[in-house]
N, C-alpha and C positions, 0 to 999 in steps of 0.2 A: 654723527658726530666728526664727519670730515668738516663742516663748516667750523666746528670750535678748534682744529689742527692748526699748526703755524704754515703759511705756503712762503713761495718764493718771493710773491709781491710786499711781502712784511719788510724785506730785506733789499730787495734791488735798487732804492733808491741810496741807501747807506753804503753798499757794497761800489757804487758807480762814483760816489763823490763822499768818501767817508770824513773829510777834515771837517766837517763842522759838527757832525756826531761824535768824534772821538774827543774834539776841543769842549764841548757840552759836556761829554762824560767825566772829564777830568774834575771839571769846574764841578758838576754836583757832587763828587767822592769827597772833596775838599772840604766841603759843606755838611755832607753825610759822615764824615769819620767824627767829629765830637759828638752828633747827636746819636750815632750808635753806639758810641762807648758810653754815653750820659743812659741812653734807653735801656741798656743791657743791663747797668747796675738797678736803674731804679725797678726792672723786673723782679729782680733778686736772684739772677740768676750771673751776674757780672758782666765786666767789659767784654769778655772774650765772648760769650755768647750774643751781645750785640752784634760784635763786629762777623760772627758766623752769619747771623740772621741777614746783615747787611747783602752778606757774600752769595749765599747760597739763595736765600728766597729773590734778590735781585738780581740773578742771573734767570733764575728759572721763571718768574714773572714776567722778565723782559723777553723771553723766546715765546711763553704760551699765553701773556696777556694778551688782553682784548684793546688797548690802548698805544698809541705809537708812541705815546710820552712818559707814561706812567713810571714812576720811581717806586720800588717797594723796598720796605725793609722794616726795622721795628719801629713804633710812633709810641708817642706819649699817651695815646687814647687805650693803647692796648696795654702800657705797664701799667695803666689803672685799673684793669682787669685782672692781671697777671698776678699783680703783687700779693692781693689776699690769697689766691689758688697757692702761692710759693710757702707763704704763711702757715697755711692751712694743712696743704699735702706735701711739701718739699717739691725740690726740682724735680726729680723724674717725673711729678705730674704735671709741671707745666709742659713739659717735652709731652708729654702722652696727650695732654689736652689740645696743643698745636696739631698732633698729628691726627685725632681724632676729628676736628675741626676742617681740618685739608680734608677730608674725606665727604665731612658733610657739605664744604663748598663746590666738591666734585659732583656731588649729587643734584647740589642744585642747578648748578651747570647745566648737566645734564636734562633736567626738568624745567629749564629754561624761565626761571623764575629772576633774570637778571635784570627785567625791568619794572619790576615792582618797587624800585628805589624811586619811581618816578609820582608815586602816590604817598612819600614822606612829605608830611605839612611842613612848610617853611618854618613856623615857630619853634617848631620839635627841634629843626636842625640847629638853627640858630642857639636857642638854649643849652640844648647837649654839647655844641663847639663851646659856647661862654663856661659852661660847666666842668668840659675837660681842661680848658685852661687854667682854671682855678685848682682842680684836683691836681695836675701837673708842677704847680705853682708850691702846692702845699708838700707836694714831693721833695722840693729841694730845699725845705727848711734846714733838716738835720744837717746836709752837706754845707749849705750856705752857712751855716752858724759852726760849722765844726764840730756838731756831736756826732759822735760814731755809732751810738745807739741810741734811738727815740723808740719807746714803746706805744702801743696803742693799734686796735685792730682795725679802726677807720685813718684813713690820711690826715682827715682834720685831728683827729685824738694825738697822732704820731708829730705832726707839725706842733700842737699844744704844747706836748712834752718835750720837744727841741726846744722851744723858747722858755719854757721853764729851769731847763738845766743850763741854758747857756745865759740867763739871770742873774742865776748862783755863781756862776764861773765864767764871766765874759771875757773871749779872746777876739780883739774886734780884726783881726788879720782875715780870716776865713770871711766875713760879711764883706769887708771892704774888697777883696779880691772879686767875691762874686758880684760886687755892685758895678767894680769897674771893668769887668767883662761885659757884663750886660750892658754897660752903659756905652763901650764900644761896639758891640754886636749892632744896638739899635741905631746908635748915630752915623755908624759906617754904614749900615744897610740902607738907610734914608738918602745919605751921600753919593754914594757910589755902589749901585746895589750888586754890580757884579764881582766884587772882589768879595773872597770868601774872609769876610771879617771873623767869623766865628773861628776858624782855624788862626787865623793872626793872633787875636786876642789870646786863646787858650797857649799855643807856642810861647805867646811872652810871657804868660802866668807861669808856666814851667819852668822857664831860662831864668825870670826873677826868684821864683822859689830856690832854685839848686844855686844861683848866685849871692842869695844873700839869705840862706838858711832858713826860710821864712816856717812856721810852724804850720804848715797845712797837710791834710791826710792824702797821701797819693793813691791812685788806682792800684796798684801794685802789679806785680809780674803777670803777663798772660802768655799763653803757650804762643809760640812762633810756629805758626799755620793752622790747619784745620784739624780737628781728631777725625780718626779715621770713623765712618759711617758704621752706626749699629742701632738696633732695637732693643738693646740690653735695658734701657731703662722705662720698658714698658713692667708695671705691675699688675697684673691679672686680678687680683683681688681689689685693687682701687678703681679697676675700669666703672663699676657701677655708679661710686659716689662721684666720678669723673663727667658723666654723660650731660650733665646742667650747665657745668662750666665749659665743656667743650660746644655746647650749642650758644653758649653766650659769647664764646669768642670768636664762632662761625659766626654769627650774627654781626656782630662788632666787624669783622673783617669783611665781609659782603658791605656792609651799610658806608664805612669810612672809604674803603676802594672804589666804589662806583660813585661815588661823592667826588674824589680825587680826579677820578677819569673824566667825569661831568666840568669839572672845573678846569680841566686840563683843554677840554675841546673848546671850552670859553675862551680860553687866552690863546688859542691857535686858530689860525683862520683856516676854512674847508676842512674839517676834521673832524670825524667821529667815530666814540667808540664802539665796541660790541660788548654789552654788560653781562652776556652768558658767558661769551669767551674770557671775558676779565675774571668773572668768578672761577671759572677751571684753571686759567692762569696762577690763583692767588691760591685756590688750592691744593695744586701741585708742590707751591712754593710752601706751603704750610706742611704738606707730608714729606718734602725733602729737609727743609731745616732743621728740624729736631733730630733725624739721624745724625748731624753735624755737631749737635749740642746749642743750635739757635733758637731762639723764644718764637712764637706766632707773629706772622708779620702780617702788615695791610700794606696797601698804596699810600706812600707819604704825600701829602699835599705839598708841603714845604718844598720838598727836595725837586717834586714833579715840577712845581711853579719855575725851580731855578732851571731846571732842563729847559722847559720851555722858552724860558727867557733870554737862554743860552745860544740859543739858535738851532736846537736838535731838530732835525729833520726825521731821523726814524727812530726804532726801538733798539740800533745799535748805540745809542747814547748811554741809553740805560744799561746795556751790557759791559758797555766799558765803566762806567761807575763802578759794577761791582766789579770787574778784574783788576781796577787800580785800588779799591780796599783788598781784595786779593792779595795784591804786592805789599802793601803796607802790612798786613798780616805778617806775612812770610819775611819780609825784611826789616821791619822798623819796630817790631814787637818791644824791644828793651825800650825804645824814645816813649811809646805809649804809655809805659807802666810809670813814666815819673810824673803824669800829668795830674793837677791836683783834683780831688771830688769838687772843690768848691769853684773852681774856674768851670767846669762841667755844669754844675748848679746854675751859673750865672747865665751861659750859655741857654739853658732850657728856659731860664725866666724869661730871656730876652724873646724866646721862641713861644711863649706864653702871651707875651704881650702882641706880638705881632698876630696871635691867632683870632682877636677877638677884633671883630668889626663892628665898630661903636655905631657907625651910622647905620648899617642894619637892623641892628639893634633898636636904637631911636625909631627907626621907621615902621619897623612891627609894633613896638609900643604905641606909635600913635595910632596905628592903623585902626583898633579895634581893642576893646577891653578884652574880649573872648580869646584875641592871639596874644595879647601883653601876659593874659592869665595862664596859657598853653605854654609860653615861652619860660614863664619864672615858675612854674611847676616843675617843668622838665630840667632847668636851672637846679633849682632846691635838692630834687632826687638824686640828680648826677652828684651833685657835691656830697650830700648825706648818706647815700647808699652804694649805689653802681650804676654802671652806664645802661645795660641793658634794663634793668627794672626802669631808668627813667626814660627810656624811648617806651617803653611796653607804656607806662603812665600816659606820658605826654601824647602819644598817638592813641591811645583808648581816651584821654580827657578830648582832643582832637574831635574823634570822632563824635562824642557824644554832643558837643556843641553843634558840630554839622548836622547831626541828625533833629538837634533841638530847631535849628535853624530852618530845616527842611520843613519839617513836622509843621513849624506857623504858618508854612505857604498854603496848606491843605485847609480849604473851607466848604462848609456845606450851607448853602445859601439858598431861600426861599425866591423864587422869582417869576416874573410876569408869565404867563404862558404864552407861548409864540402859537397866533390861532391865524387860522388859512381864511380870515374875513377882511373886508372893507376896513378901514383906519375909522370910519365913522361908527363905524358898530365893535368897535375892538373895546370899547371901556364898559358898553353892556353884553357882551359875551363874557367880559372877564369877571364881573361882579356874578353873573348867572353861574359861572364855573364855582366863584368861592359860596356863593349861596348853597351850591349841590355840596359842598366839602370836598373840591378836587383841588389839590394843591401839586406843586410840583417843585421839587431840591434840586438843585444841580452841584455834585461832587468835583471840585476843582483841587488840583494838584496831588499830590501821593496820598493813597492810602495804604500804609504800611504799620508795622508794628509801634514807630513813636508816635503816630496819630489816630491810630485807629479807634481807640477807646472814647475818647473825644468824639467821636462820630457816634458811637452808640449811644452815649449822655443824648447828644443833641436828636439823634433821629427818633430814638424810642420813645420820646417824651412829645412827641407830636400829637395833638389832640384834638377834637372836634372836627374831624375829618373823615370821608368815606374811601376816598382813593388817595394816595399817593404816588408820584409820579416820579420816579429818580433817574435824572439825566446824567447818563456816565462817559458821555464822549470827551469829557476834559480831567478824567482820570491819567494821570501820566506814568504812575506805578500802582501795582496792586501784588503785596506780598499774600503769603499763608494767612498771617495774622489777620491782616486787613479784610481776607476772605470770609474769615471766621467769624470776625466783629459784626460784619457786615449780614451775616446770615443769622446772628442771633439779635441784630435788630430787626429784619425782617420777620424772624420768626414772631417778635414781641408783638409788630405789628398787626400782623396776622391775627395772633391769638387774641387782639382786640377788634377782630372783623374787620379791619382795614384792608382795603385790595391794595396790592403793591404792584405797579406795573416799571417798568424799565425801558429806557429809549438811549440808542445811540451807543451801546454797548460793543467796546472791539473784541475780534475774534479771538485775541490771545486769553485776555480779560474773562471772557464769557467761557472756556473751557476750564480756567482756573476755578472761576465760581462754581461749573458744574461739577467738576471733581470733588469740590468742597460741600457741594449741597447747599449754596448758597442763592440761589436761583429763587425768583417767586414763586409758591403755588399755580400749577399748571404750566409751567416749564415754557414753549415756545410761544405759547396763546399770548403770554401777557408781557413777552419781548417784542418790542418794535424797534425799526432801523432809526424813525425820527419821530420828533416829538409830537408833530399834528396827528399820527396815527395814534399814538397811545392816547392824546385827548378824544379823540373819537372814540375809541373804544370806553373811554372810561364814562361819556357821555351817554352809550349806548347800554353802559352795564348797570348804569345805578336806577333802580326802580321810579324814584322821583324824575329823572332826567327823561328816560322813555316816556313816561306819563304825560310829560310838558312836550314832548316832541309829538305825540298823537295828537294833543290839543291844539 
């Protein structure tokens, strides 16, 4: 546990030279403000919840997390999971789910499972990310079109309903506002990436709405400050029905945070995050945020990228970002209340456009049909169902394709017997052994459940032989299913009075076969270290061969 806790070395550099971190933290806060407001609203709990999450979770994760540069807070991916929970169970359930997910993340950190993200296939990640981008964009349709209430359980259903309502009573002002804000954010971010164009565009839209009395729906009043921490939101009668959503939120928080921390390592030189400590930081952040009315949080890759590119050197920058947002909550809440929802929708639409790396998608699609299929399936399930189901389906599909590919490498081949004789006599000896019905088969590659039954069919159908020598030295993997199938094949051969010998059997494979009862009848007597020894035994074992030897 000591290795998971903060140390003075985490802060030494920032305390000695805080200027770069303080400036970077300020820049990140300006970028994070509209995102926190927008994602809070998208989750269903409102702008105040988004700000509380950014402040509390951002501070806790900065102190206890495993990355120097990670910035945490509400994210679009998380709102995709939270919105259905809010609509089905209510606001208190969202807070409870966050608390439970935090406890799960702490348990994962203590169990040291943070490194498991390394095994996530790239096509799953890319399909998942592209699907999230589409879902977040669909979430913004009602606000961007000026529709106060859009119905539908799935996000694509509510987006369709918003479009239907807009067509029947079109008002161009919200759509134009969202489009202009998105265009400013995208163009400004490309030309001058260090300026907070999201905040500039939102501020401009807010001023224009007040000056020209535009027909735009504002955020509305938010509390000036954070609420007093409480556990009053916990409903013990709900806990049973919230376990599955909490596990989904924990899985998403772990996945997104570790991927974001990995991306931060790639952007910075000479840094490496601690994945287990990162899970601990995110777990504690998700335990703390609901106490103050905040939604579940994760590491946010967009804000983390801004942090790195703004010159951050330590976790002081992420902490400064949380402190600046806290000051805004306490001092500028009335100004925030006037921000049009359409302007925030424009910011989030621009965010989704920057989430998708078209070059990566194209490269994976070109790599192989299997990778393209994995990516497409993950994308489709993300948009149609939910994120956790998409990851499970994508990983499952990837595993099946990987097993299929590995199983194809397994082969059973009849081979020429290696004889300890001169080359001039080799052909005659080979024909003599074949005449005596002695054949050898070499098993190559993995003998496991995905390939084992094919071996049973091939090996059990061997005919017109008296002795079969199984050369086992090139088996790369052997599981229990493979051992059982091999035992079945040997049993069928011996039932037909065919003697089975083995050569080159590795010790750990031998132990497994012995435990299953998959060794030839006779045990050690019919297991040989080298194939020539097995051949000599076979020649002496057969009556016809023995008789010819006496002649």
